[in-house]
N, CA and C of each residue as an Amber inpcrd file, in Angstrom:
protein
   693
 -17.5130000 -72.9940000  51.3230000 -18.1260000 -72.2920000  52.4410000
 -19.2830000 -73.1270000  52.9840000 -19.3360000 -73.2790000  54.2990000
 -20.3830000 -74.0650000  54.9280000 -21.7200000 -73.3500000  54.8020000
 -22.7740000 -74.1310000  54.7040000 -24.1230000 -73.5750000  54.5710000
 -24.9690000 -74.0380000  55.7440000 -25.6540000 -73.1050000  56.3830000
 -26.5550000 -73.4540000  57.4690000 -27.8210000 -74.0770000  56.8890000
 -28.2570000 -75.1780000  57.5000000 -29.4750000 -75.8440000  57.0620000
 -30.3760000 -76.0890000  58.2670000 -31.6580000 -75.9150000  58.0760000
 -32.6240000 -76.2380000  59.1080000 -32.8370000 -77.7490000  59.1180000
 -32.6960000 -78.3590000  60.2860000 -32.9250000 -79.7920000  60.4180000
 -34.4000000 -79.9950000  60.7550000 -35.1790000 -80.3680000  59.7760000
 -36.6200000 -80.4710000  59.9510000 -37.0040000 -81.8290000  60.5210000
 -38.1120000 -81.8480000  61.2110000 -38.6920000 -83.1030000  61.6860000
 -40.2010000 -82.9960000  61.5480000 -40.6950000 -83.4230000  60.4140000
 -42.1310000 -83.3430000  60.1500000 -42.8450000 -84.6420000  60.5210000
 -42.0870000 -85.5790000  61.1050000 -42.7010000 -86.8430000  61.5100000
 -43.3430000 -86.7080000  62.8820000 -42.5860000 -86.2010000  63.8470000
 -43.1400000 -86.0670000  65.1950000 -44.2630000 -85.0320000  65.2420000
 -44.2010000 -84.0320000  64.3490000 -45.2560000 -83.0280000  64.3150000
 -46.5290000 -83.4900000  63.6470000 -46.4740000 -84.6370000  62.9700000
 -47.6550000 -85.1960000  62.3200000 -47.9120000 -84.6850000  60.9190000
 -47.0440000 -83.7840000  60.4090000 -47.2870000 -83.2350000  59.0700000
 -47.2090000 -84.3140000  57.9900000 -46.2500000 -85.2190000  58.1230000
 -46.0880000 -86.2410000  57.0900000 -47.2690000 -87.2060000  57.0460000
 -47.9140000 -87.4410000  58.1890000 -49.0830000 -88.3210000  58.2030000
 -50.2570000 -87.7070000  57.4500000 -50.2550000 -86.3950000  57.3460000
 -51.3470000 -85.6970000  56.6690000 -51.0910000 -85.5180000  55.1790000
 -49.9490000 -85.9490000  54.7060000 -49.5990000 -85.7780000  53.2910000
 -50.1620000 -86.9410000  52.4730000 -51.0200000 -86.6170000  51.5390000
 -51.6090000 -87.6100000  50.6480000 -51.1390000 -87.3360000  49.2270000
 -50.6820000 -88.3750000  48.5330000 -50.1020000 -88.2050000  47.2050000
 -50.9560000 -88.9100000  46.1500000 -51.1410000 -88.2270000  45.0440000
 -51.8340000 -88.8050000  43.9010000 -50.8860000 -89.0280000  42.7290000
 -49.6030000 -88.8290000  42.9710000 -48.6140000 -88.9820000  41.9110000
 -47.3510000 -89.5950000  42.4890000 -46.4360000 -89.9600000  41.6300000
 -45.1670000 -90.5150000  42.0610000 -44.0490000 -89.8870000  41.2460000
 -42.8210000 -90.2560000  41.5570000 -41.6540000 -89.6770000  40.8980000
 -41.0040000 -90.7300000  40.0050000 -40.6520000 -90.3240000  38.8150000
 -39.8960000 -91.1790000  37.9060000 -38.5640000 -90.4860000  37.6320000
 -37.5120000 -91.0490000  38.1690000 -36.1890000 -90.4540000  37.9830000
 -35.3850000 -91.2780000  36.9730000 -34.5800000 -90.6200000  36.1490000
 -33.7880000 -91.3380000  35.1460000 -32.5510000 -91.9590000  35.7800000
 -31.9060000 -92.8190000  35.0360000 -30.6290000 -93.3940000  35.4470000
 -29.5680000 -93.0360000  34.4320000 -28.3700000 -93.5580000  34.6350000
 -27.2690000 -93.2620000  33.7140000 -27.5050000 -93.8720000  32.3390000
 -28.5000000 -94.7690000  32.2200000 -28.8310000 -95.3270000  30.9060000
 -29.2850000 -94.2450000  29.9410000 -29.7250000 -93.1110000  30.4800000
 -30.1500000 -92.0030000  29.6390000 -29.0420000 -91.6020000  28.6680000
 -27.8020000 -91.6020000  29.1420000 -26.6680000 -91.2070000  28.2970000
 -26.5330000 -92.1450000  27.1050000 -26.5750000 -93.4410000  27.3580000
 -26.4480000 -94.4060000  26.2740000 -27.6020000 -94.3490000  25.2890000
 -28.8090000 -94.1110000  25.8020000 -29.9790000 -94.0300000  24.9260000
 -29.8700000 -92.8450000  23.9690000 -29.4200000 -91.7010000  24.4990000
 -29.2760000 -90.5100000  23.6530000 -28.1700000 -90.7130000  22.6270000
 -27.0350000 -91.2180000  23.0660000 -25.9110000 -91.4240000  22.1410000
 -26.2830000 -92.4030000  21.0300000 -26.9620000 -93.4870000  21.3900000
 -27.3580000 -94.4770000  20.3880000 -28.2930000 -93.8640000  19.3590000
 -29.2680000 -93.0820000  19.8280000 -30.2190000 -92.4550000  18.9040000
 -29.5220000 -91.4340000  18.0200000 -28.6060000 -90.6680000  18.6120000
 -27.8870000 -89.6560000  17.8360000 -27.0240000 -90.2870000  16.7500000
 -26.2400000 -91.2860000  17.1150000 -25.3410000 -91.9130000  16.1460000
 -26.1210000 -92.5480000  15.0020000 -27.2320000 -93.2090000  15.3450000
 -28.0460000 -93.8340000  14.3070000 -28.6580000 -92.7790000  13.3890000
 -29.1340000 -91.6820000  13.9590000 -29.7430000 -90.6250000  13.1540000
 -28.7160000 -89.9520000  12.2520000 -27.5420000 -89.6950000  12.7930000
 -26.4900000 -89.0610000  11.9890000 -26.0790000 -89.9560000  10.8310000
 -26.0230000 -91.2510000  11.0960000 -25.6450000 -92.1880000  10.0420000
 -26.7140000 -92.2560000   8.9560000 -27.9780000 -92.2590000   9.3560000
 -29.0680000 -92.3100000   8.3740000 -29.1030000 -91.0470000   7.5250000
 -28.8640000 -89.9020000   8.1500000 -28.8800000 -88.6420000   7.4120000
 -27.7270000 -88.5680000   6.4120000 -26.6650000 -89.2940000   6.6950000
 -25.5370000 -89.3180000   5.7650000 -25.7900000 -90.2610000   4.5930000
 -26.9390000 -90.9820000   4.6400000 -27.3030000 -91.9250000   3.5680000
 -26.2190000 -92.9740000   3.3360000 -25.5730000 -93.3270000   4.4240000
 -24.4960000 -94.3010000   4.2710000 -24.7860000 -95.5860000   5.0210000
 -25.8760000 -95.6100000   5.7810000 -26.2040000 -96.8140000   6.5380000
 -27.7020000 -97.0300000   6.5180000 -28.1100000 -98.1710000   7.0220000
 -29.5190000 -98.5000000   7.1950000 -29.7380000 -98.8550000   8.6590000
 -30.9880000 -99.1850000   8.9860000 -31.2960000 -99.5600000  10.3610000
 -30.5490000-100.8260000  10.7890000 -30.1620000-101.6340000   9.8250000
 -29.4600000-102.8840000  10.1290000 -27.9540000-102.7350000   9.9750000
 -27.4600000-101.5140000   9.9700000 -26.0310000-101.2780000   9.7570000
 -25.2290000-101.7740000  10.9430000 -23.9880000-102.1350000  10.6670000
 -23.0910000-102.5730000  11.7390000 -22.5620000-101.3600000  12.4890000
 -21.9570000-101.6260000  13.6380000 -21.4000000-100.5390000  14.4440000
 -20.3100000 -99.7930000  13.6880000 -19.4620000-100.5290000  12.9660000
 -18.3850000 -99.8820000  12.2010000 -18.9490000 -98.9420000  11.1440000
 -20.0480000 -99.3580000  10.4880000 -20.6550000 -98.5050000   9.4630000
 -21.2310000 -97.2300000  10.0830000 -21.8410000 -97.3660000  11.2440000
 -22.4230000 -96.2060000  11.9220000 -21.3360000 -95.2280000  12.3230000
 -20.2420000 -95.7350000  12.8860000 -19.1620000 -94.8590000  13.3380000
 -18.4640000 -94.1910000  12.1600000 -18.2960000 -94.9210000  11.0640000
 -17.6330000 -94.3600000   9.8860000 -18.4570000 -93.2300000   9.2870000
 -19.7800000 -93.3000000   9.4510000 -20.6570000 -92.2940000   8.8610000
 -20.7200000 -91.0060000   9.6720000 -20.1300000 -90.9800000  10.8570000
 -20.2160000 -89.7800000  11.6880000 -19.3580000 -88.6570000  11.1170000
 -19.8980000 -87.4240000  11.0840000 -19.1270000 -86.2850000  10.5590000
 -17.9820000 -85.9190000  11.5000000 -16.9880000 -85.2720000  10.9630000
 -15.8100000 -84.9270000  11.7580000 -16.1150000 -83.8900000  12.8270000
 -17.1480000 -83.0730000  12.6210000 -17.4530000 -82.0190000  13.5890000
 -18.2610000 -82.5130000  14.7720000 -18.7280000 -83.7520000  14.7110000
 -19.5860000 -84.2680000  15.7740000 -18.7350000 -84.8870000  16.8800000
 -18.8530000 -84.3460000  18.0730000 -18.1300000 -84.8610000  19.2330000
 -19.0260000 -84.7010000  20.4580000 -19.5970000 -85.7980000  20.9810000
 -20.5350000 -85.6940000  22.1060000 -19.8460000 -85.2560000  23.3980000
 -20.5030000 -84.3550000  24.1220000 -19.9730000 -83.8350000  25.3760000
 -21.0870000 -83.8410000  26.4250000 -20.6610000 -83.7920000  27.6860000
 -21.5880000 -83.7670000  28.8030000 -21.4650000 -82.4710000  29.5880000
 -22.5650000 -81.9910000  30.1060000 -22.5690000 -80.8340000  30.9930000
 -23.5110000 -81.1070000  32.1540000 -23.1490000 -80.6780000  33.3560000
 -23.9500000 -80.9170000  34.5480000 -24.3050000 -79.5800000  35.1930000
 -25.5880000 -79.3870000  35.4950000 -26.0620000 -78.1940000  36.1880000
 -26.7650000 -78.5990000  37.4780000 -26.6250000 -77.7760000  38.4930000
 -27.2160000 -78.0490000  39.7950000 -28.1410000 -76.8980000  40.1710000
 -29.3740000 -77.2360000  40.5180000 -30.3110000 -76.1990000  40.9420000
 -29.9290000 -75.6950000  42.3260000 -29.9170000 -74.3910000  42.5340000
 -29.4950000 -73.8440000  43.8310000 -30.5400000 -74.0500000  44.9210000
 -30.0580000 -74.3910000  46.1090000 -30.8880000 -74.4450000  47.3280000
 -31.9470000 -75.5440000  47.3320000 -32.0530000 -76.3000000  46.2610000
 -32.9730000 -77.4410000  46.2210000 -34.3700000 -77.0520000  46.7240000
 -34.8460000 -77.7230000  47.7910000 -36.2040000 -77.4760000  48.2840000
 -36.4060000 -76.0240000  48.6940000 -35.3520000 -75.3590000  49.1280000
 -35.4750000 -73.9850000  49.5900000 -35.8540000 -73.0340000  48.4510000
 -35.7420000 -73.4990000  47.2370000 -36.1200000 -72.6750000  46.0990000
 -37.5800000 -72.8230000  45.7170000 -38.3380000 -73.6200000  46.4680000
 -39.7500000 -73.8460000  46.1760000 -40.5860000 -73.1540000  47.2480000
 -41.3210000 -72.1170000  46.9000000 -42.1200000 -71.3950000  47.9000000
 -43.3120000 -72.2100000  48.3700000 -43.7820000 -71.8990000  49.5730000
 -44.9540000 -72.5540000  50.1480000 -46.1690000 -71.6410000  49.9800000
 -47.2860000 -72.2300000  49.6290000 -48.5250000 -71.4620000  49.5030000
 -48.9030000 -70.8690000  50.8550000 -49.4620000 -69.6940000  50.8310000
 -49.8140000 -68.9990000  52.0690000 -50.6970000 -69.8500000  52.9810000
 -51.5910000 -70.6180000  52.3860000 -52.4950000 -71.4410000  53.1880000
 -51.7750000 -72.5840000  53.8910000 -50.5780000 -72.9540000  53.3950000
 -49.8450000 -74.0860000  53.9660000 -48.7520000 -73.6650000  54.9390000
 -48.5400000 -72.3690000  55.0840000 -47.4600000 -71.8950000  55.9650000
 -47.7000000 -72.3260000  57.4150000 -48.9560000 -72.4330000  57.8150000
 -49.2700000 -72.8170000  59.1930000 -48.7470000 -74.2060000  59.5450000
 -48.4880000 -75.0380000  58.5310000 -47.9350000 -76.3710000  58.7690000
 -46.4190000 -76.3930000  58.6030000 -45.8220000 -75.2240000  58.4410000
 -44.3690000 -75.1450000  58.2410000 -43.7560000 -74.1380000  59.2020000
 -44.1010000 -74.2840000  60.4790000 -43.5100000 -73.4330000  61.5030000
 -42.2330000 -74.0760000  62.0230000 -41.1900000 -73.2770000  62.1150000
 -39.8760000 -73.7810000  62.5210000 -39.5660000 -73.2800000  63.9290000
 -39.1140000 -74.1820000  64.7970000 -38.7220000 -73.8290000  66.1600000
 -37.2010000 -73.7350000  66.2280000 -36.7090000 -72.6210000  66.7300000
 -35.2720000 -72.3860000  66.8580000 -34.9700000 -72.0080000  68.3000000
 -34.0150000 -72.7020000  68.9090000 -33.6530000 -72.3840000  70.2880000
 -32.6400000 -71.2460000  70.3090000 -32.9810000 -70.1750000  70.9940000
 -32.1130000 -68.9980000  71.0950000 -31.2880000 -69.0960000  72.3710000
 -29.9740000 -69.2060000  72.2180000 -29.1010000 -69.3610000  73.3800000
 -29.0020000 -68.0880000  74.2120000 -29.1370000 -66.9450000  73.5700000
 -29.0410000 -65.6940000  74.3220000 -30.2800000 -65.4490000  75.1700000
 -31.4620000 -65.8570000  74.6750000 -32.7020000 -65.6860000  75.4250000
 -33.0720000 -66.9130000  76.2420000 -32.3560000 -68.0390000  75.9600000
 -32.6130000 -69.3020000  76.6710000 -34.0700000 -69.7540000  76.5180000
 -34.5810000 -69.6300000  75.3160000 -35.9420000 -70.0970000  75.0680000
 -36.1370000 -70.3630000  73.5760000 -37.2190000 -71.0680000  73.2830000
 -37.5220000 -71.4080000  71.9020000 -38.2480000 -70.2530000  71.2110000
 -37.8660000 -70.0260000  69.9670000 -38.5250000 -69.0380000  69.1260000
 -39.1400000 -69.7500000  67.9310000 -40.2620000 -69.2340000  67.4530000
 -40.9760000 -69.8690000  66.3530000 -41.1600000 -68.8730000  65.2010000
 -40.9560000 -69.3890000  63.9850000 -41.1300000 -68.5390000  62.8110000
 -41.6310000 -69.3960000  61.6510000 -42.3810000 -68.8130000  60.7310000
 -42.8640000 -69.5790000  59.5760000 -41.7660000 -69.7130000  58.5210000
 -41.7080000 -70.8770000  57.9130000 -40.7820000 -71.1050000  56.7990000
 -41.5140000 -70.7930000  55.5040000 -40.9020000 -69.9870000  54.6630000
 -41.5420000 -69.5840000  53.4170000 -41.1510000 -70.4640000  52.2390000
 -40.3310000 -71.4680000  52.5050000 -39.9040000 -72.3920000  51.4440000
 -40.0530000 -73.8180000  51.9500000 -39.9610000 -74.7750000  51.0290000
 -40.1270000 -76.1790000  51.3740000 -39.0960000 -76.6240000  52.4090000
 -39.5500000 -77.4170000  53.3630000 -38.6730000 -77.9610000  54.3980000
 -38.2170000 -79.3630000  54.0020000 -36.9750000 -79.6800000  54.3250000
 -36.4170000 -80.9750000  53.9320000 -37.1460000 -82.1350000  54.6130000
 -37.6900000 -81.8990000  55.8130000 -38.3370000 -82.9880000  56.5380000
 -39.7330000 -83.3220000  56.0670000 -40.3090000 -82.4960000  55.2180000
 -41.6570000 -82.7520000  54.7100000 -41.6170000 -83.8140000  53.6140000
 -42.3550000 -84.8900000  53.7920000 -42.3840000 -85.9180000  52.7430000
 -42.9870000 -85.3620000  51.4580000 -43.9000000 -84.4000000  51.5720000
 -44.5130000 -83.7980000  50.3860000 -43.5220000 -82.9530000  49.6040000
 -42.4400000 -82.5180000  50.2480000 -41.4670000 -81.6600000  49.5680000
 -40.8050000 -82.3780000  48.3970000 -40.6480000 -83.6910000  48.5160000
 -39.9850000 -84.4540000  47.4460000 -40.8070000 -84.3840000  46.1590000
 -42.1000000 -84.6350000  46.2930000 -42.9910000 -84.5860000  45.1360000
 -43.0580000 -83.1750000  44.5720000 -43.2760000 -82.2120000  45.4430000
 -43.4460000 -80.8340000  44.9980000 -42.1880000 -80.3130000  44.3000000
 -41.0250000 -80.6230000  44.8580000 -39.7980000 -80.1020000  44.2620000
 -39.5730000 -80.6640000  42.8690000 -39.8020000 -81.9500000  42.6870000
 -39.4760000 -82.5870000  41.4120000 -40.3780000 -82.1470000  40.2770000
 -41.4550000 -81.4450000  40.5880000 -42.2720000 -80.9120000  39.5110000
 -41.5120000 -79.8530000  38.7130000 -40.6800000 -79.0840000  39.3970000
 -39.9520000 -78.0180000  38.6980000 -38.9110000 -78.5620000  37.7330000
 -37.9320000 -79.3860000  38.1670000 -36.9640000 -79.8890000  37.1800000
 -37.6050000 -80.7100000  36.0720000 -38.6830000 -81.4210000  36.3920000
 -39.3700000 -82.2020000  35.3590000 -39.9570000 -81.2820000  34.2940000
 -40.5750000 -80.1870000  34.7320000 -41.1480000 -79.2270000  33.7920000
 -40.0530000 -78.5120000  33.0040000 -38.9500000 -78.1640000  33.6640000
 -37.8480000 -77.4800000  32.9920000 -37.2580000 -78.3620000  31.8990000
 -37.0090000 -79.6170000  32.2280000 -36.4190000 -80.5480000  31.2630000
 -37.3730000 -80.7780000  30.0820000 -38.6500000 -80.9630000  30.3750000
 -39.6240000 -81.1690000  29.2970000 -39.6870000 -79.9470000  28.3840000
 -39.6200000 -78.7460000  28.9670000 -39.6410000 -77.5150000  28.1640000
 -38.3750000 -77.3810000  27.3310000 -37.2180000 -77.7080000  27.9260000
 -35.9500000 -77.6040000  27.2050000 -35.9190000 -78.5470000  26.0090000
 -36.4750000 -79.7200000  26.1710000 -36.4870000 -80.6840000  25.0700000
 -37.3780000 -80.2140000  23.9210000 -38.5660000 -79.7450000  24.2690000
 -39.5460000 -79.4230000  23.2350000 -39.3400000 -78.0540000  22.6030000
 -38.8980000 -77.0900000  23.3930000 -38.7390000 -75.7360000  22.8710000
 -37.3900000 -75.5080000  22.2010000 -36.3210000 -76.1250000  22.7620000
 -34.9790000 -75.8420000  22.2600000 -34.2290000 -77.0800000  21.7720000
 -34.8520000 -78.2430000  21.8370000 -34.1860000 -79.4580000  21.3760000
 -32.9850000 -79.8480000  22.2060000 -32.9970000 -79.5270000  23.5000000
 -31.8800000 -79.8510000  24.3880000 -32.0530000 -81.2710000  24.9100000
 -31.0320000 -82.0960000  24.7470000 -31.0590000 -83.4680000  25.2620000
 -30.6560000 -83.4340000  26.7300000 -31.6460000 -83.2630000  27.5970000
 -31.3780000 -83.1120000  29.0240000 -32.3350000 -83.9570000  29.8360000
 -31.9230000 -84.2850000  31.0410000 -32.7660000 -84.9770000  32.0000000
 -32.3560000 -84.5390000  33.3830000 -33.2140000 -84.7720000  34.3660000
 -32.9400000 -84.3010000  35.7240000 -33.1260000 -85.4320000  36.7210000
 -32.1240000 -85.6030000  37.5770000 -32.2370000 -86.4950000  38.7240000
 -32.3400000 -85.5900000  39.9460000 -33.5610000 -85.3110000  40.3770000
 -33.8250000 -84.3330000  41.4270000 -33.2430000 -82.9760000  40.9960000
 -32.2470000 -82.4530000  41.7140000 -31.7360000 -81.1160000  41.3670000
 -30.4960000 -81.1690000  40.4890000 -30.0950000 -82.3470000  40.0310000
 -28.9290000 -82.4900000  39.1490000 -29.3920000 -82.6980000  37.7150000
 -29.1140000 -81.7280000  36.8540000 -29.5330000 -81.7880000  35.4560000
 -28.3460000 -82.1770000  34.5850000 -28.5220000 -83.2190000  33.8120000
 -27.4920000 -83.6960000  32.8870000 -27.9390000 -83.3920000  31.4620000
 -27.0350000 -82.8430000  30.6680000 -27.3450000 -82.5430000  29.2720000
 -26.2260000 -83.0870000  28.3860000 -26.6210000 -83.5880000  27.2490000
 -25.6870000 -84.1330000  26.2660000 -25.7710000 -83.2790000  25.0190000
 -24.6290000 -82.8980000  24.5000000 -24.6120000 -82.0390000  23.3260000
 -23.3780000 -82.3570000  22.4910000 -23.2050000 -81.6140000  21.4300000
 -22.0470000 -81.7660000  20.5610000 -21.1520000 -80.5430000  20.7010000
 -19.8680000 -80.7360000  20.4400000 -18.9330000 -79.6150000  20.5270000
 -19.2940000 -78.5210000  19.5200000 -20.0060000 -78.8810000  18.4630000
 -20.3890000 -77.8950000  17.4490000 -21.5450000 -77.0020000  17.8980000
 -22.1720000 -77.3300000  19.0110000 -23.3190000 -76.5410000  19.4680000
 -22.9090000 -75.1910000  20.0300000 -21.6370000 -75.0510000  20.3900000
 -21.1150000 -73.8030000  20.9420000 -21.9150000 -73.3530000  22.1650000
 -22.2480000 -74.3080000  23.0180000 -22.9260000 -74.0420000  24.2950000
 -24.3270000 -73.4500000  24.1210000 -24.9500000 -73.6070000  22.9510000
 -26.2960000 -73.0740000  22.7660000 -27.2950000 -73.7740000  23.6740000
 -27.0790000 -75.0630000  23.9460000 -27.9800000 -75.7930000  24.8330000
 -27.8900000 -75.2720000  26.2580000 -26.6890000 -74.9080000  26.6950000
 -26.5310000 -74.3740000  28.0500000 -27.2270000 -73.0260000  28.1760000
 -27.0960000 -72.1940000  27.1630000 -27.7570000 -70.8870000  27.2070000
 -29.2800000 -71.0550000  27.2170000 -29.7730000 -72.0070000  26.4530000
 -31.2160000 -72.2550000  26.4200000 -31.7050000 -72.7620000  27.7680000
 -30.9580000 -73.6960000  28.3540000 -31.3500000 -74.2470000  29.6440000
 -31.2830000 -73.1780000  30.7370000 -30.2370000 -72.3680000  30.7180000
 -30.1140000 -71.2990000  31.7140000 -31.2490000 -70.2870000  31.5950000
 -31.6700000 -70.0190000  30.3710000 -32.7900000 -69.0920000  30.1650000
 -34.0590000 -69.6450000  30.8100000 -34.3220000 -70.9250000  30.5840000
 -35.5060000 -71.5350000  31.1710000 -35.4290000 -71.5450000  32.6900000
 -34.2790000 -71.9240000  33.2250000 -34.1250000 -71.9860000  34.6800000
 -34.3160000 -70.6070000  35.3010000 -33.8000000 -69.5980000  34.6400000
 -33.9520000 -68.2350000  35.1510000 -35.4160000 -67.8060000  35.1260000
 -36.1230000 -68.1600000  34.0440000 -37.5360000 -67.8150000  33.9440000
 -38.3560000 -68.5320000  35.0070000 -37.9060000 -69.7240000  35.3960000
 -38.5960000 -70.4760000  36.4320000 -38.1340000 -70.0790000  37.8330000
 -37.2580000 -69.0960000  37.9230000 -36.8180000 -68.6070000  39.2190000
 -35.7090000 -69.3930000  39.8620000 -35.0320000 -70.2580000  39.1160000
 -33.9510000 -71.0730000  39.6770000 -32.7460000 -71.1040000  38.7470000
 -32.0630000 -69.9880000  38.5740000 -30.8490000 -70.0290000  37.7480000
 -29.8330000 -70.9700000  38.3670000 -29.0930000 -71.7290000  37.5540000
 -28.1570000 -72.7150000  38.1000000 -27.0680000 -72.0620000  38.9390000
 -26.6110000 -72.7910000  39.9340000 -25.5370000 -72.3000000  40.7990000
 -24.2130000 -72.3770000  40.0450000 -23.5380000 -71.2450000  39.8020000
 -22.2850000 -71.2690000  39.0220000 -21.2250000 -72.1810000  39.6210000
 -21.1280000 -72.2140000  40.9640000 -20.0810000 -73.0090000  41.5970000
 -20.3430000 -74.5080000  41.4960000 -21.5780000 -74.8810000  41.1210000
 -21.9110000 -76.3020000  40.9950000 -22.1170000 -76.7210000  39.5510000
 -21.8910000 -75.8160000  38.6150000 -22.0770000 -76.1210000  37.2040000
 -20.7790000 -76.6240000  36.5950000 -20.8470000 -77.7730000  35.9340000
 -19.6780000 -78.3410000  35.2760000 -19.7030000 -77.9760000  33.8020000
 -18.6440000 -77.3670000  33.2680000 -18.6130000 -77.0370000  31.8420000
 -18.6040000 -78.3010000  30.9870000 -18.8570000 -78.1310000  29.7220000
 -18.8960000 -79.2710000  28.8260000 -17.5680000 -80.0060000  28.8050000
 -17.6250000 -81.3210000  28.7560000 -16.4220000 -82.1370000  28.7070000
 -16.7580000 -83.5720000  28.3670000 -15.7600000 -84.3550000  28.0360000
 -15.9740000 -85.7580000  27.6940000 -16.1860000 -86.6330000  28.9260000
 -15.7250000 -86.1730000  30.0810000 -15.8490000 -86.9580000  31.3030000
 -16.4580000 -86.0880000  32.4030000 -17.5960000 -86.5190000  32.9430000
 -18.2690000 -85.7760000  33.9980000 -18.8870000 -86.7530000  35.0070000
 -19.0740000 -86.2720000  36.2250000 -19.6850000 -87.0750000  37.2850000
 -21.1430000 -86.6740000  37.4280000 -22.0270000 -87.6710000  37.4020000
 -23.4520000 -87.4230000  37.5520000 -24.0620000 -88.5520000  38.3640000
 -24.8210000 -88.2170000  39.3730000 -25.4790000 -89.1310000  40.3210000
 -24.5350000 -90.2480000  40.7860000 -23.3450000 -89.8380000  41.1690000
 -22.4020000 -90.7830000  41.7510000 -21.6550000 -91.6590000  40.7620000
 -21.7610000 -91.3510000  39.4800000 -21.1080000 -92.1630000  38.4390000
 -20.2590000 -91.2630000  37.5540000 -19.0410000 -91.6870000  37.2870000
 -18.1770000 -90.9730000  36.3520000 -18.4580000 -91.4900000  34.9450000
 -18.9180000 -90.6020000  34.0710000 -19.2890000 -90.9590000  32.7030000
 -18.2290000 -90.4270000  31.7510000 -17.6650000 -91.3180000  30.9410000
 -16.5860000 -90.9410000  30.0270000 -17.0160000 -91.2460000  28.5970000
 -16.9890000 -90.2050000  27.7400000 -17.3970000 -90.3570000  26.3400000
 -16.2150000 -90.3510000  25.3800000 -15.0020000 -90.4510000  25.8940000
 -13.8060000 -90.3150000  25.0550000 -13.7300000 -91.3820000  23.9660000
 -14.2770000 -92.5570000  24.2150000 -14.1690000 -93.6610000  23.2530000
 -15.4310000 -93.8150000  22.4070000 -16.3330000 -92.8560000  22.5040000
 -17.6380000 -93.0000000  21.8590000 -17.5250000 -93.0960000  20.3370000
 -16.8610000 -92.1280000  19.7080000 -16.8070000 -92.0960000  18.2510000
 -15.8090000 -93.0870000  17.6700000 -14.7580000 -93.3920000  18.4120000
 -13.7400000 -94.3110000  17.8910000 -14.1570000 -95.7670000  18.0190000
 -14.7750000 -96.1180000  19.1520000 -15.0790000 -97.5200000  19.4090000
 -16.5680000 -97.7850000  19.6070000 -17.3670000 -96.7220000  19.7000000
 -18.7970000 -96.9200000  19.8900000 -19.1810000 -97.3320000  21.2940000
 -18.3740000 -96.9820000  22.2710000 -18.6610000 -97.3280000  23.6650000
 -18.4830000 -96.0980000  24.5450000 -19.1570000 -96.1040000  25.6690000
 -18.9190000 -95.0830000  26.6870000 -18.7230000 -95.8030000  28.0180000
 -17.9550000 -95.2130000  28.8850000 -17.5520000 -95.8770000  30.1190000
 -18.2820000 -95.2960000  31.3280000 -18.6900000 -96.1700000  32.2340000
 -19.3150000 -95.7880000  33.4930000 -18.4810000 -96.3520000  34.6380000
 -18.1530000 -95.4990000  35.5800000 -17.3370000 -95.9290000  36.7080000
 -17.8330000 -95.2340000  37.9690000 -18.1010000 -95.9940000  39.0380000
 -18.5630000 -95.3510000  40.2720000 -17.4620000 -94.4910000  40.8830000
 -17.8610000 -93.3980000  41.5080000 -16.8890000 -92.5300000  42.1630000
 -16.3750000 -93.1960000  43.4350000 -15.2590000 -92.7070000  43.9290000
 -14.6810000 -93.2670000  45.1500000 -15.6290000 -93.1060000  46.3370000
 -16.3120000 -91.9730000  46.4010000 -17.2440000 -91.7650000  47.5060000
 -18.4130000 -92.7350000  47.4330000 -18.8820000 -93.0470000  46.2150000
 -19.9760000 -94.0030000  46.0600000 -19.5410000 -95.4030000  46.4800000
 -18.3310000 -95.7850000  46.0890000 -17.7960000 -97.0930000  46.4870000
 -17.6570000 -97.1650000  48.0040000 -17.1580000 -96.0940000  48.6130000
 -16.9840000 -96.0710000  50.0630000 -18.3240000 -96.1810000  50.7760000
 -19.3520000 -95.4940000  50.2470000 -20.6710000 -95.5420000  50.8720000
 -21.2700000 -96.9410000  50.8050000 -21.1340000 -97.6000000  49.6430000
 -21.6620000 -98.9550000  49.4920000 -20.9080000 -99.9230000  50.3900000
 -19.5900000 -99.7740000  50.4400000 -18.7710000-100.6510000  51.2820000
 -19.1500000-100.5110000  52.7510000 -19.3010000 -99.2640000  53.1920000
 -19.6740000 -99.0210000  54.5840000 -21.0380000 -99.6210000  54.8970000
 -21.9920000 -99.4310000  53.9870000 -23.3160000-100.0010000  54.1930000
 -23.3150000-101.5170000  54.2790000 -22.5090000-102.1490000  53.4200000
 -22.4240000-103.6250000  53.4350000 -21.7960000-104.1270000  54.7330000
 -20.7350000-103.4540000  55.1930000 -20.0820000-103.8690000  56.4370000
 -21.0140000-103.7040000  57.6250000 -21.7940000-102.6290000  57.6450000
 -22.7500000-102.4300000  58.7350000 -23.8410000-103.4870000  58.7040000
 -24.2780000-103.8740000  57.4960000 -25.3030000-104.9130000  57.3820000
 -24.7680000-106.2530000  57.8660000 -23.4990000-106.5320000  57.5670000
 -22.8780000-107.7800000  58.0210000 -22.7810000-107.8130000  59.5390000
 -22.4210000-106.6810000  60.1310000 -22.2870000-106.6050000  61.5920000
 -23.6360000-106.8070000  62.2920000 -24.7220000-106.3280000  61.6840000
 -26.0390000-106.4420000  62.2900000 -26.6410000-107.8430000  62.1240000
 -26.1280000-108.5720000  61.1270000 -26.6970000-109.9020000  60.8520000
 -26.1720000-110.9530000  61.8160000
């Protein structure tokens, strides 16, 4: 189903020029998956008292219990910036103009949520997923990270979705329960930030596969061809 979106322009209105930032954004990459898997496999092997820090890959894989099977789950925060309310004092800088065809004139109304055209919206929005992920890690031991509104979590098949329930509880408490239609159930292969991540060979061979999606390849190809034409 198509969704109506307000096309914001906070540049011509001067709002973006007035935005001053004292912080920046640190977003994870797909390396997060490999870092978690490596730490997990090493820890599981050490707990089995069958390997040391200098153990070979074969020794680490042999030490893994039969019940351990890494899986991926992807959650998407609903409405993105629209889920972040604006402080009452800032509403005056978030007035939206809408042209009414029946009245043949412009109408103005205040926006009560973050506008996509505001440069400050990027910083403000990312505070929520960052806080949610940090809380999930420390309170429930969930191996999760967030790339803007896309949350990736790594778990084991033996967890019985306890990490998803914990994450959903936190998101609900923060006022942003995940969108069911955008939530991917646990599986060995999932798409996250334009990359298809496959864990099927993790326990057998100690590797995981990364492959760009067709849409990502098409976007890069189109961008390169346009750059060539302009040069």
